[in-house]
C-alpha positions as CSV (number, residue, x, y, z in Angstrom):
1,M,85.9,288.2,64.7
2,D,83.1,290.9,64.9
3,M,80.7,290.9,61.8
4,K,82.2,293.1,59.5
5,T,85.2,291.4,59.6
6,Q,83.4,288.3,58.7
7,L,81.2,290.5,56.1
8,Q,85.0,291.7,54.3
9,K,85.7,287.6,54.1
10,H,82.6,286.6,52.9
11,T,82.5,289.8,50.6
12,Q,86.0,288.2,49.5
13,T,84.6,286.0,47.4
14,N,81.3,286.8,47.7
15,T,79.0,286.6,44.0
16,V,77.2,290.4,43.7
17,V,74.0,289.4,42.2
18,T,72.6,292.4,41.7
19,L,69.3,292.7,40.3
20,F,67.6,296.0,39.6
21,P,66.8,297.7,42.3
22,S,68.0,295.8,44.4
23,V,71.3,294.1,45.1
24,Y,71.4,290.7,46.6
25,I,74.7,289.1,47.9
26,I,75.9,285.7,48.1
27,P,78.0,284.4,50.1
28,A,80.8,282.9,49.3
29,H,80.7,280.2,51.4
30,L,77.4,279.4,50.4
31,T,77.8,278.2,46.6
32,K,79.2,274.4,47.4
33,K,77.4,272.0,45.8
34,N,76.9,268.8,48.2
35,T,74.9,265.9,46.8
36,S,75.6,264.3,50.5
37,S,72.4,263.4,51.7
38,T,73.0,266.2,54.6
39,Y,72.2,268.9,52.2
40,R,69.6,266.6,50.1
41,K,66.0,268.7,49.9
42,S,64.5,265.9,48.2
43,A,64.6,262.2,46.2
44,A,65.1,262.1,42.7
45,T,61.5,260.8,41.7
46,C,59.8,259.4,38.0
47,T,60.1,262.3,36.3
48,S,62.8,264.6,38.2
49,P,66.5,264.6,39.9
50,A,67.3,264.8,43.3
51,V,67.5,268.7,44.8
52,Y,70.1,269.9,47.1
53,Y,70.9,272.9,49.4
54,Y,73.9,274.8,48.5
55,S,76.6,274.8,51.3
56,C,79.8,276.4,52.5
57,T,82.2,274.3,53.1
58,C,82.7,275.4,57.0
59,G,79.4,273.3,56.9
60,E,76.6,275.4,56.6
61,K,73.7,274.7,54.9
62,G,72.1,277.5,52.5
63,T,68.9,278.2,51.7
64,T,69.0,277.4,47.6
65,T,68.4,274.6,45.9
66,F,69.9,272.9,43.5
67,T,69.2,269.7,41.2
68,S,71.6,266.8,40.6
69,G,71.5,263.6,38.5
70,S,68.9,262.3,36.6
71,A,65.5,261.2,37.2
72,A,64.5,257.9,38.6
73,G,62.7,256.5,35.9
74,H,59.6,254.3,36.3
75,K,60.3,251.3,37.5
76,Y,58.2,248.2,36.0
77,S,58.8,244.9,36.9
78,N,59.6,243.3,33.5
79,A,59.7,244.5,29.6
80,C,55.8,243.7,29.8
81,D,54.7,245.3,33.1
82,T,51.9,248.4,32.1
83,S,52.7,250.1,35.7
84,C,55.2,251.7,37.5
85,N,56.3,250.2,40.9
86,T,56.9,253.7,41.8
87,C,54.8,256.1,41.0
88,G,52.0,253.7,39.0
89,Y,52.5,255.5,35.9
90,T,50.4,253.6,33.2
91,R,52.5,253.1,30.4
92,T,51.6,251.3,26.6
93,I,53.5,248.0,25.0
94,I,54.1,245.6,22.8
95,H,54.8,241.6,23.9
96,S,56.8,239.9,22.1
97,Y,54.7,236.8,21.3
98,K,56.3,233.0,20.6
99,T,55.1,231.6,16.7
100,E,55.2,228.5,18.5
101,W,51.4,227.2,20.4
102,S,51.4,226.8,23.9
103,K,48.8,224.1,25.0
104,D,47.2,222.1,27.8
105,G,44.6,219.3,27.8
106,S,42.3,221.3,26.7
107,K,43.2,224.4,25.1
108,H,46.3,225.8,22.8
109,W,47.0,229.6,22.3
110,H,50.5,232.0,21.8
111,G,52.1,232.7,24.9
112,C,54.7,236.3,25.4
113,S,58.0,234.9,26.0
114,V,58.7,237.7,28.7
115,C,55.1,238.2,30.9
116,K,53.3,235.0,30.0
117,V,50.4,236.6,28.4
118,K,48.3,234.6,26.5
119,K,46.4,235.9,22.7
120,D,44.8,233.8,20.1
121,E,43.6,231.2,22.7
122,A,40.7,228.5,21.8
123,V,40.3,224.9,22.4
124,H,41.7,221.8,21.0
125,T,39.7,220.8,17.3
126,Y,39.6,217.2,15.6
127,S,38.1,215.8,12.9
128,N,36.2,213.2,15.0
129,S,35.5,212.0,18.3
130,C,38.9,209.3,16.9
131,D,40.9,211.4,15.7
132,T,44.2,212.6,18.5
133,S,45.4,215.3,17.2
134,C,44.1,218.8,17.4
135,N,43.8,220.2,14.0
136,T,45.3,223.5,15.1
137,C,47.9,223.2,17.0
138,G,49.0,218.9,17.4
139,Y,47.9,218.5,20.5
140,T,48.1,214.9,20.9
141,R,45.3,213.0,23.4
142,T,44.2,210.0,24.4
143,V,41.2,208.4,22.6
144,S,38.4,205.4,23.3
145,H,37.9,204.0,19.8
146,S,34.2,202.1,18.7
147,Y,35.6,199.0,17.1
148,S,32.6,196.8,15.3
149,A,32.7,193.4,16.2
150,Q,32.2,192.4,12.6
151,W,35.4,191.6,10.5
152,S,36.8,194.1,7.6
153,S,39.6,192.5,5.4
154,N,40.9,192.7,2.2
155,K,42.5,189.9,-0.2
156,D,45.3,189.5,2.1
157,K,44.6,190.4,5.7
158,H,41.5,191.0,7.9
159,W,40.7,193.4,11.2
160,H,38.2,194.6,13.7
161,E,38.1,198.6,13.1
162,C,36.3,201.6,14.4
163,T,33.1,202.6,13.4
164,V,34.2,206.3,13.4
165,C,37.8,206.4,12.7
166,S,38.7,203.6,10.7
167,A,41.8,202.8,13.1
168,K,42.2,198.9,13.5
169,K,43.4,196.3,15.8
170,D,43.0,192.5,15.1
171,E,45.3,192.4,12.3
172,A,46.3,189.6,10.8
173,S,46.7,187.4,7.6
174,H,43.6,184.8,6.4
175,K,43.6,181.2,7.1
176,P,42.8,179.7,4.5
177,G,40.0,177.0,5.2
178,A,38.7,173.5,2.7
179,A,40.4,174.1,-0.9
180,A,37.5,175.5,-3.3
181,T,35.3,172.8,-4.8
182,E,32.6,172.9,-7.9
183,T,29.8,174.5,-5.2
184,T,31.8,175.8,-2.3
185,A,34.5,178.2,-1.9
186,Q,37.5,178.6,-0.2
187,T,37.3,181.2,3.0
188,C,39.7,182.6,5.7
189,T,38.7,180.2,9.0
190,V,38.4,183.2,10.8
191,C,37.0,185.7,9.3
192,G,35.2,184.1,6.6
193,Y,36.7,185.8,3.4
194,V,36.2,184.5,-0.1
195,I,39.6,183.4,-0.7
196,K,38.9,181.7,-4.1
197,A,35.3,181.6,-5.4
198,A,33.3,178.2,-6.3
199,L,35.2,176.9,-9.0
200,G,31.4,176.2,-11.0
201,H,30.1,172.8,-12.1
202,T,31.8,172.0,-15.8
203,H,29.6,169.9,-18.0
204,Q,30.6,166.5,-18.8
205,Y,27.7,165.4,-20.8
206,D,27.6,161.0,-21.6
207,T,28.4,160.2,-24.6
208,D,24.8,157.3,-24.2
209,W,22.0,158.9,-25.9
210,S,19.7,159.8,-23.1
211,K,15.7,158.7,-24.8
212,D,11.8,159.4,-24.3
213,A,9.2,158.6,-26.3
214,T,9.5,161.1,-29.1
215,S,13.4,163.2,-28.5
216,H,16.8,162.3,-27.8
217,W,19.9,163.7,-26.3
218,H,23.4,163.6,-24.5
219,E,23.1,164.3,-20.8
220,C,24.8,165.7,-17.3
221,D,24.9,164.9,-14.4
222,C,23.3,168.0,-13.5
223,G,20.0,167.6,-15.6
224,S,22.2,170.1,-18.2
225,K,21.1,168.9,-22.2
226,K,22.9,169.0,-25.4
227,D,22.3,167.8,-29.0
228,S,18.0,167.7,-28.9
229,A,16.1,166.1,-31.3
230,S,13.4,164.4,-32.3
231,H,13.8,160.3,-33.1
232,K,14.2,159.7,-37.1
233,W,12.5,156.5,-37.4
234,D,13.2,154.0,-39.9
235,G,10.6,152.0,-42.0
236,G,9.6,149.3,-39.8
237,K,10.7,145.9,-39.5
238,V,7.8,143.2,-38.7
239,T,9.0,141.3,-35.4
240,K,6.1,139.3,-35.0
241,E,3.9,138.2,-38.1
242,P,0.0,138.3,-37.9
243,T,-1.7,135.7,-37.3
244,T,-5.9,134.2,-37.2
245,S,-5.9,134.4,-34.0
246,A,-3.3,137.3,-33.0
247,E,-1.9,140.3,-33.9
248,G,1.4,140.8,-35.4
249,E,3.7,144.1,-34.0
250,R,6.2,145.9,-36.6
251,T,9.2,148.2,-34.8
252,F,10.5,151.5,-35.2
253,T,13.9,152.2,-34.7
254,C,15.5,155.7,-34.5
255,T,18.1,156.1,-37.2
256,V,20.3,158.4,-34.5
257,C,19.8,156.8,-30.8
258,K,18.2,153.6,-31.4
259,A,15.3,153.8,-29.5
260,T,12.7,152.0,-30.9
261,R,7.9,152.3,-30.8
262,T,6.2,149.4,-31.9
263,E,2.7,149.1,-34.1
264,K,0.1,146.6,-34.4
265,I,-0.5,144.3,-37.4
266,D,-4.0,143.4,-37.8
267,K,-5.0,139.4,-37.6
268,L,-4.7,137.6,-40.7
269,L,-8.4,136.5,-42.3
270,P,-9.3,133.1,-42.2
271,V,-8.9,131.3,-44.9
272,A,-12.4,128.7,-46.4
273,T,-12.1,125.2,-47.3
274,T,-12.9,124.2,-50.4
275,Q,-13.8,121.6,-52.3
276,K,-14.2,120.1,-55.5
277,T,-17.6,120.4,-56.7
278,E,-19.6,120.4,-60.1
279,I,-21.5,123.4,-61.1
280,E,-24.5,123.2,-63.5
281,A,-23.8,124.9,-66.9
282,P,-26.4,126.0,-68.9
283,A,-25.9,124.4,-72.4
284,P,-24.1,127.2,-75.0
285,N,-26.4,129.1,-77.4
286,T,-24.8,127.6,-81.4
287,D,-27.2,130.2,-83.1
288,E,-26.5,133.7,-82.2
289,P,-24.1,134.9,-79.3
290,L,-25.0,136.0,-75.5
291,T,-25.4,139.7,-74.8
292,E,-25.3,141.5,-71.3
293,E,-28.3,143.0,-70.7
294,P,-27.6,144.0,-66.8
295,E,-30.8,145.8,-66.4
296,T,-32.6,142.5,-67.2
297,E,-30.0,140.2,-65.9
298,A,-31.9,137.7,-63.6
299,P,-30.2,137.2,-59.9
300,I,-27.3,135.7,-59.2
301,T,-27.4,133.0,-56.3
302,N,-24.6,134.0,-54.4
303,V,-22.2,131.3,-53.3
304,P,-22.0,130.3,-49.9
305,T,-18.5,131.0,-48.1
306,T,-18.0,128.0,-46.1
307,N,-18.5,124.2,-48.0
308,A,-18.5,126.5,-51.6
309,P,-21.8,124.8,-53.0
310,A,-22.0,124.7,-56.6
311,V,-22.8,128.0,-58.3
312,T,-26.5,128.8,-60.4
313,T,-26.4,131.2,-63.4
314,H,-29.3,132.7,-65.3
315,R,-28.7,133.2,-69.0
316,N,-30.7,136.6,-70.4
317,L,-34.4,136.4,-70.2
318,S,-34.0,136.4,-74.1
319,D,-32.0,133.5,-74.1
320,M,-34.6,131.9,-71.2
321,N,-37.2,131.8,-74.1
322,K,-35.4,130.0,-76.4
323,P,-35.4,126.5,-77.6
324,P,-32.0,124.3,-76.4
325,R,-29.7,124.5,-79.1
326,D,-29.1,120.9,-80.9
327,D,-25.2,120.8,-80.4
328,K,-24.0,118.0,-77.7
329,A,-22.7,121.0,-75.4
330,P,-21.7,118.9,-72.2
331,D,-24.8,120.2,-69.1
332,T,-21.8,120.0,-66.7
333,V,-18.3,121.0,-66.0
334,S,-16.3,117.6,-65.6
335,D,-13.1,117.7,-67.1
336,K,-9.8,118.2,-64.9
337,G,-8.6,121.5,-66.4
338,D,-12.1,122.7,-65.8
339,S,-12.8,120.9,-62.5
340,T,-9.1,123.0,-61.3
341,L,-11.1,126.0,-62.6
342,L,-13.8,125.9,-60.9
343,I,-12.4,124.5,-57.7
344,V,-10.6,128.6,-57.7
345,I,-13.2,130.1,-58.5
346,A,-15.2,128.6,-55.4
347,A,-12.0,129.7,-53.0
348,L,-12.6,133.1,-54.5
349,G,-16.1,133.3,-53.7
350,A,-15.7,132.4,-50.6
351,C,-14.1,135.2,-50.3
352,L,-15.1,138.0,-52.1
353,G,-18.7,136.9,-52.9
354,G,-20.9,134.4,-55.4
355,A,-21.7,137.8,-57.9
356,V,-18.3,138.3,-59.1
357,V,-18.0,134.7,-59.0
358,A,-20.8,134.3,-61.1
359,L,-19.6,137.3,-63.7
360,I,-16.5,135.0,-63.8
361,L,-18.4,132.1,-64.5
362,V,-20.4,134.5,-67.4
363,M,-16.8,135.5,-69.1
364,I,-16.0,132.3,-69.1
365,K,-18.9,131.0,-70.9
366,K,-18.5,133.4,-73.4
367,K,-15.3,132.3,-74.0
368,K,-16.8,128.8,-75.0
């Protein structure tokens, strides 16, 4: 087939495109869009579709192109990948973080549910060195407590307690020891806790009186005293009669506690031995009565205290100068009644002295 025939054949289906002032004729056989790789000019990219050449049914590939399909789009490893695996394009993404804490032995964080990227990462925090649980995420660790050697206790139990966190070990009930007494408490035989305090002393005062020289009281075995008071002495009782050679004794008794005290009684004075003695008496003066003149009386001789000798007395000086009376008054006292009287007077003289005896004789004389 010559060129003309061929041109006419293609012209029948040619597409005439006039671009003034030029006219282009596209042969009909180059209008086929075949997207096989034979006619592909370039593959699709992340942002552009694939490019193909127009072709003919006869297999000829034209020079003009067309696009087919869509852009391939960026390729990422996952939803959180920010860099395109094909072109390297970098995108901005939003991670999907979990609300629960992720953690290890030293830290905690919130992790993305897609890519495991972390946020809010921090070390664990504890209240003290014995705290086993992180205050933020609840992570549990293992610790070694510092237990005191001393027992801690309450009314029911005892235990060893950590000096840092008060954790307990060796906790057990008390083991009561010996029962409490007045002076000793009942304690736990393990930890020493006082289960029951000492009962304390209850005074039991003796019913009998305790006493000393000045007072009396009721006393408890512990030495405590009550009802203390001074003695109340009675009037006393002679419990030993005095003699001329020995002192006597008077005993006083407390009317409350029956305590006693004594006082000495002086010895008795010796009693003089009396004898019947005739005493010379001056003759009575019947002419005139005797007058008492103490200022001019002559001295009177005292009667000795041993054998009571005769007592000599004198009248007043005025009487001594007078002549004797004419009546027959006796010169001596010899009757029975007067003799007895003189003996009594002599005894009094032994005890009281001659002056008193002389005075008595003067009074007797006046009476006669």
